C-alpha positions in Angstrom: 21.6 -29.6 -21.2 23.9 -26.9 -20.0 27.1 -26.5 -18.0 25.8 -23.7 -15.9 25.5 -24.3 -12.2 22.0 -25.1 -11.0 20.7 -23.0 -8.2 17.5 -25.0 -7.6 15.3 -27.6 -9.2 11.5 -28.0 -9.0 10.0 -31.4 -9.8 6.5 -32.4 -10.9 6.2 -29.4 -13.2 3.5 -29.7 -15.8 3.9 -28.5 -19.4 0.9 -26.8 -21.1 0.6 -25.9 -24.8 -1.6 -23.3 -26.3 -2.6 -23.3 -30.0 -4.2 -20.5 -32.0 -6.4 -20.8 -35.1 -3.3 -20.6 -37.4 -1.6 -23.5 -35.7 0.9 -21.4 -33.8 1.8 -22.8 -30.3 3.1 -21.5 -27.0 4.3 -23.6 -24.2 4.2 -22.7 -20.5 4.9 -24.5 -17.3 3.0 -24.9 -14.1 4.7 -25.7 -10.8 5.6 -24.5 -7.3 8.6 -23.2 -5.5 9.3 -22.9 -1.8 8.9 -19.5 -0.3 12.4 -19.9 1.2 13.8 -19.7 -2.4 11.4 -17.2 -3.9 13.5 -14.1 -3.2 16.7 -15.7 -4.5 15.2 -17.0 -7.7 13.1 -14.0 -8.9 13.2 -10.3 -9.5 10.8 -7.5 -10.4 11.6 -5.4 -13.5 10.7 -1.9 -12.2 10.9 1.6 -13.6 11.7 3.0 -10.1 12.9 1.1 -7.0 11.0 1.1 -3.8 12.6 2.5 -0.6 12.2 -0.9 1.0 10.9 -4.2 -0.4 11.0 -7.9 0.4 12.0 -8.7 -3.2 14.8 -7.9 -5.6 13.9 -5.0 -7.8 15.9 -4.4 -10.9 16.0 -1.3 -13.1 16.7 -2.0 -16.8 20.1 -0.8 -18.0 18.2 1.4 -20.5 15.1 3.6 -20.2 11.9 1.6 -20.7 13.2 -1.8 -19.7 11.4 -1.7 -16.4 7.7 -1.7 -16.7 6.3 -2.2 -13.1 5.8 0.2 -10.2 8.0 -0.2 -7.1 6.5 -2.7 -4.7 4.8 -1.8 -1.5 6.4 -3.4 1.6 3.1 -2.6 3.5 1.0 -4.6 1.1 3.5 -7.5 1.2 3.5 -7.5 5.0 -0.3 -7.6 5.1 -0.4 -10.4 2.6 2.1 -12.3 4.7 -0.1 -11.8 7.7 -3.1 -13.1 5.7 -1.2 -16.2 4.7 -0.2 -16.9 8.3 -3.7 -16.5 9.6 -5.3 -18.6 6.9 -2.9 -21.5 5.9 -5.6 -23.1 3.8 -6.1 -20.0 1.6 -6.1 -20.7 -2.1 -3.7 -18.2 -3.8 -3.6 -17.5 -7.5 -0.4 -18.5 -9.2 2.2 -15.9 -10.0 3.3 -15.4 -13.6 7.0 -15.5 -14.4 9.2 -15.0 -17.4 12.0 -17.5 -17.5 14.5 -15.0 -19.0 16.5 -18.0 -20.3 17.4 -18.7 -16.6 14.7 -21.3 -16.0 14.6 -24.4 -18.2 12.2 -27.3 -18.4 13.5 -30.9 -18.7 10.7 -33.5 -19.5 10.8 -36.9 -17.9 11.5 -39.9 -20.0 8.2 -41.5 -19.1 5.9 -38.5 -19.7 7.0 -35.6 -21.9 4.3 -33.4 -20.2 5.8 -33.7 -16.7 9.3 -32.8 -15.8 11.7 -30.7 -13.8 12.6 -27.0 -14.0 16.3 -26.2 -13.5 17.0 -22.7 -12.2 20.3 -21.1 -13.3 19.4 -17.6 -12.3 16.4 -15.3 -11.6 13.1 -15.3 -13.4 11.2 -12.0 -13.8 7.9 -11.7 -12.0 5.4 -10.4 -14.5 2.4 -10.6 -12.2 2.2 -11.2 -8.5 5.0 -9.3 -6.9 3.0 -8.5 -3.8 1.9 -12.1 -3.4 5.5 -13.3 -3.7 6.6 -10.6 -1.3 4.0 -11.8 1.1 5.3 -15.3 1.0 8.9 -14.0 1.5 7.9 -11.8 4.4 6.2 -14.7 6.1 9.4 -16.8 5.6 11.7 -14.1 6.8 9.6 -13.1 9.9 8.4 -16.5 11.0 10.4 -19.1 8.9 7.1 -20.5 7.6 7.9 -22.1 4.2 4.9 -22.2 1.9 4.7 -23.4 -1.7 4.4 -20.5 -4.2 2.5 -21.7 -7.3 3.8 -20.3 -10.5 3.1 -20.2 -14.2 6.5 -19.8 -16.1 6.5 -18.6 -19.7 9.7 -19.1 -21.5 11.1 -17.2 -24.5 9.5 -13.8 -24.0 11.3 -10.7 -25.1 10.8 -7.5 -23.2 8.0 -6.2 -25.4 6.1 -9.5 -25.0 6.6 -9.4 -21.2 5.4 -5.8 -21.0 2.3 -6.6 -23.1 1.5 -9.7 -20.9 1.8 -7.5 -17.8 -0.5 -4.9 -19.2 -3.0 -7.5 -20.4 -3.2 -9.1 -16.9 -3.4 -5.8 -15.0 -5.7 -3.9 -17.4 -8.0 -6.3 -19.1 -8.7 -8.9 -16.5 -10.6 -6.7 -14.1 -12.2 -9.7 -12.4 -8.8 -11.1 -11.5 -7.7 -7.7 -10.1 -10.8 -7.4 -8.0 -10.3 -10.9 -6.6 -6.7 -10.2 -5.7 -7.7 -7.0 -4.0 -9.9 -9.1 -1.7 -7.1 -11.6 -1.1 -4.6 -8.9 -0.3 -6.8 -7.4 2.4 -9.0 -4.7 0.8 -8.4 -1.3 -0.6 -5.2 0.7 -0.3 -6.9 2.9 2.2 -7.8 -0.1 4.4 -4.2 -1.2 4.3 -3.0 2.2 5.4 -5.6 2.0 8.2 -4.1 -1.3 9.4 -0.6 0.2 9.4 -1.9 3.2 11.4 -3.5 0.7 13.9 -0.5 -1.6 14.1 2.6 0.6 14.0 4.1 1.6 17.3 5.1 5.1 15.9 1.5 5.8 14.8 -0.6 8.3 16.8 -3.5 5.9 16.1 -1.7 2.8 17.4 -4.3 0.6 19.1 -6.9 3.3 18.7 -8.8 2.0 15.6 -11.6 -0.6 15.9 -12.0 -3.3 13.2 -15.0 -5.2 14.6 -15.8 -4.4 18.2 -15.3 -0.8 19.4 -13.7 -0.6 22.8 -13.1 2.4 25.1 -9.5 2.9 23.9 -10.6 3.2 20.3 -11.1 6.6 18.7 -12.4 5.6 15.2 -13.8 2.7 13.3 -11.7 1.2 10.5 -14.5 2.2 8.0 -14.2 5.9 9.1 -10.4 5.7 8.8 -10.6 4.2 5.3 -13.0 6.8 4.1 -10.9 9.7 5.5 -7.6 8.4 4.3 -9.2 8.5 0.8 -10.2 12.1 1.5 -6.7 13.0 2.8 -5.1 12.0 -0.5 -7.9 13.1 -2.9 -5.9 16.0 -4.3 -4.3 15.3 -7.6 -0.8 15.8 -6.2 -1.1 12.4 -4.6 -2.3 10.5 -7.7 0.9 8.4 -8.1 2.1 8.5 -4.5 3.1 4.9 -3.4 1.2 3.3 -0.6 4.1 3.2 1.8 4.7 6.9 1.3 1.1 7.6 2.2 1.5 5.6 5.4 4.4 7.8 6.4 2.6 11.0 5.5 -0.5 10.0 7.6 1.7 9.2 10.6 3.7 12.5 10.3 0.6 14.6 9.6 -1.4 13.4 12.6 1.7 13.5 14.8 2.1 17.2 13.9 -1.6 17.8 14.5 -1.2 16.4 18.0 1.8 18.6 18.6 -0.1 21.7 17.4 -3.2 20.9 19.4 -1.8 19.2 22.6 -4.8 19.9 24.8 -7.2 18.7 22.2 -5.2 15.5 21.4 -4.9 14.8 25.2 -8.5 13.6 25.0 -7.2 10.5 23.3 -6.0 9.2 26.7 -9.2 10.1 28.5 -12.5 8.4 28.9 -14.9 9.6 26.2 -17.2 11.2 28.8 -14.3 13.4 29.9 -13.5 14.7 26.4 -13.6 18.4 26.1 -12.8 18.8 22.4 -13.8 17.6 18.9 -10.4 16.6 17.5 -10.5 13.0 18.7 -14.1 12.6 17.5 -14.9 11.5 14.0 -15.8 15.1 13.3 -12.1 16.1 13.8 -10.9 13.2 11.7 -13.2 14.4 8.9 -12.2 18.0 9.2 -8.4 17.4 9.0 -8.8 14.8 6.3 -10.6 17.3 4.1 -7.8 19.7 4.9 -5.2 17.3 3.4 -5.6 19.2 0.1 -5.0 22.5 1.9 -2.1 21.6 4.2 -0.4 18.5 2.7 -0.8 19.0 -1.0 1.0 22.4 -1.2 3.9 20.9 0.8 4.3 17.8 -1.4 6.6 17.4 -4.3 5.2 14.5 -6.4 8.3 14.3 -8.6 10.7 13.9 -5.8 8.2 12.2 -3.4 9.2 14.5 -0.6 7.2 16.5 1.9 8.1 19.9 3.3 7.2 19.2 6.9 8.3 22.6 8.1 5.6 24.1 6.0 2.9 21.8 7.3 4.0 22.4 10.9 3.8 26.2 10.3 0.3 25.9 8.9 -0.9 23.8 11.8 0.7 26.2 14.3 -1.2 29.0 12.6 -4.4 27.1 12.9 -4.0 26.3 16.6 -4.9 29.7 18.1 -7.6 30.4 15.6 -9.5 27.2 15.6 -11.9 26.6 18.5 -12.3 22.9 18.8 -14.0 22.9 22.2 -17.1 20.7 22.5 -18.9 23.7 24.0 -17.2 26.3 21.8 -17.8 27.7 18.3 -18.9 24.3 16.8 -21.0 23.1 19.7 -23.5 20.4 18.8 -22.3 20.3 15.2 -20.9 16.8 14.5 -20.2 14.3 11.8 -20.0 15.2 8.2 -21.7 18.5 8.7 -19.4 19.5 11.6 -16.3 18.2 9.8 -17.2 20.2 6.8 -17.7 23.4 8.8 -14.4 23.0 10.6 -12.7 22.5 7.3 -14.2 25.7 6.0 -12.8 27.5 9.0 -9.4 25.9 8.4 -9.5 27.2 4.8 -10.4 30.7 5.9 -7.5 30.8 8.4 -4.9 29.5 6.0 -6.1 32.0 3.3 -5.4 35.0 5.6 -2.1 36.9 5.3 0.4 35.9 7.9 0.4 39.3 9.5 -3.4 39.6 9.8 -3.7 39.5 13.5 -4.0 36.5 15.8 -7.0 35.0 14.2 -9.6 36.0 16.8 -11.7 37.9 14.3 -11.9 34.9 12.0 -14.3 33.2 14.4 -16.9 35.9 13.6 -16.6 35.8 9.8 -19.1 33.1 9.1 
C-alpha cells in the first residue's frame, strides 16, 4: 500500500459508511489504541500552545491553521485520576482526523473489518483532555488503557474546523456529559488543585464530603468563590491552569499581608480570633478579585503584576479590622463578606497619601 515506515498498527477496526439523501457517502473508522502510544501518534492543532501539556500541540505554519485552545494539564491530570479510580468507566470515543497519516486496510474475509496502519500523527478534533488523561495515567503509573477513537479520513482543514465547531457548539448534551466525566466545572477542578497541591495555602484544608477540624472550607464554597474571583471580564479567556496559579499566588499574598489572621488556619476553630479563615473571609476576598486581581492582569500577555497586588494587600492590612470581636462582629456569611468587600473597595479607592486608614473604619 505504501513504502512509508509503519509506526503502529491497530487491528479489529470497523469501517462505517454514512450516506446522505443525494447518495454522497463518507467513510469513517472505529477502533482503539493503547494509551502508551496515544501521545506519539496524535497531536492537537492549536492556535496557542499551553505552557505545559501531556500532548503534542502544534501551531499551523500559517495563521488560522490551528483552531483549538491550548490544553489544560490540570484537566488532563484530573481525568487521569478519574480513570485510575474507576477502571470500568465508559469513556466516549475521541474524534481524529487521519491527515493522510492513518490508513485503513480491509481484511480479505470482511471488507468492513480491517487494520489501521499509522505512518505519522493524526489530529485530535475532539477529546484532547480525554486523551491527555489517558496519557497522564500512563506516564504517572504506567497503566495502559485502550483509548477508543473514531478516525475520519480525507478531511481538509476547513472540514476539520467545522467538525470541531459542530461537536463543541451544537451537541450541548455531549458537552454536558463530558463535563460530568471530567470531574465537574472548571471551578471545581481549580478547587481540587487548591486542595491537592503542596504549594497551595489551601492544601489539605478543603473538605469534599466530610468536614474535619483541619478543613477551612467546603468544596462547594470554594467552587462558588473561585467563580466570584474570576467574574471580571478581564479573565474571560484565561486558561484553567493560569487560574490555578493566580489563586495560589493571591491567597499566599493574602496570608503574607495578614499573618496574624491567617495563623488561625493552624489553630482549633474555637481559638480563632479573626474572620479571614472563615467562609466570610473567603467570600470577601473573592469578591475583591475584581478590585485587586483584575487591574493587575494583562489578558493579552496572560501575566499578572504581583507587585501591584502585594502593594494593594499591604495597604489593606492596617485598615481592615478582621477581628471576630472587631468592626464586623457577629456579621458573617454572604452579608459579612459583602460588607468586608465594601470596606476593601473604600480603602483601595483612597489616595495613597490619605493617612493610615484609621478614619476609614468610621465612614460607613
